[in-house]
C-alpha positions in Angstrom: 7.0 -21.7 12.4 10.7 -21.0 12.2 10.5 -21.4 8.4 7.7 -18.9 8.2 9.7 -16.3 10.3 12.8 -16.8 8.1 10.7 -16.4 4.9 9.2 -13.2 6.3 12.7 -11.8 6.9 13.5 -12.7 3.3 10.5 -10.8 2.2 11.4 -7.8 4.4 14.7 -7.4 2.4 13.2 -8.0 -1.0 12.4 -4.4 -2.0 15.9 -3.1 -1.2 17.4 -6.1 -2.9 15.3 -5.5 -6.0 16.5 -1.9 -6.1 20.1 -3.0 -5.7 19.7 -5.7 -8.4 19.4 -3.0 -11.0 22.9 -1.8 -10.2 24.5 -5.2 -9.9 26.2 -4.8 -13.3 28.1 -1.7 -12.0 29.1 -3.1 -8.6 27.6 -5.9 -6.5 28.3 -3.9 -3.3 24.8 -2.5 -2.8 23.3 -5.9 -3.2 25.7 -7.5 -0.7 25.2 -4.8 1.8 21.4 -4.8 1.5 21.4 -8.5 2.2 23.8 -8.2 5.0 21.8 -5.3 6.6 18.6 -7.4 6.4 20.2 -10.1 8.5 22.6 -8.2 10.7 20.0 -5.7 12.1 17.7 -8.3 13.7 20.7 -10.4 14.9 22.4 -7.4 16.4 19.2 -6.4 18.2 18.8 -9.9 19.5 22.3 -10.2 20.9 22.0 -6.7 22.4 19.2 -7.9 24.6 16.4 -6.2 22.7 14.4 -9.3 22.0 10.7 -8.7 22.6 8.4 -11.4 23.8 6.3 -13.5 21.4 4.1 -12.7 19.4 5.4 -9.2 19.1 8.9 -10.4 18.1 7.9 -11.4 14.6 6.8 -7.8 13.5 9.8 -6.3 15.3 12.2 -8.7 13.5 10.4 -7.9 10.2 10.7 -4.1 10.8 14.4 -4.4 11.8 15.2 -6.5 8.7 13.3 -4.0 6.5 15.2 -1.0 8.0 18.5 -2.8 7.9 18.2 -3.8 4.3 17.5 -0.2 3.3 20.3 1.1 5.4 22.6 -1.4 3.8 21.4 -0.4 0.3 22.1 3.3 1.1 25.6 2.5 2.4 26.3 0.3 -0.6 25.2 3.0 -3.0 27.3 5.6 -1.2 30.4 3.4 -1.2 29.8 2.3 -4.8 29.6 6.0 -5.9 32.9 6.8 -4.0 34.6 3.8 -5.7 33.5 5.0 -9.1 34.7 8.5 -8.5 38.2 7.3 -7.6 
């Protein structure tokens, strides 16, 4: 069961990682931050005490990982653009 949850979190971050992979040649920062956001968002919510009860925790973790990966991608693209401008 735990392996299925971890695989679903991997799949949640896949679209943002795919978008970041196209810019990996320029800078790896968007890829790293999208991966970090996909893992940090559910973990931060868990340690903040926002863990929902089972079975609703799986969709909530998936949604947090999905949103965190896109937030990390956006931050990585913004920081990568600033780095290129300097």
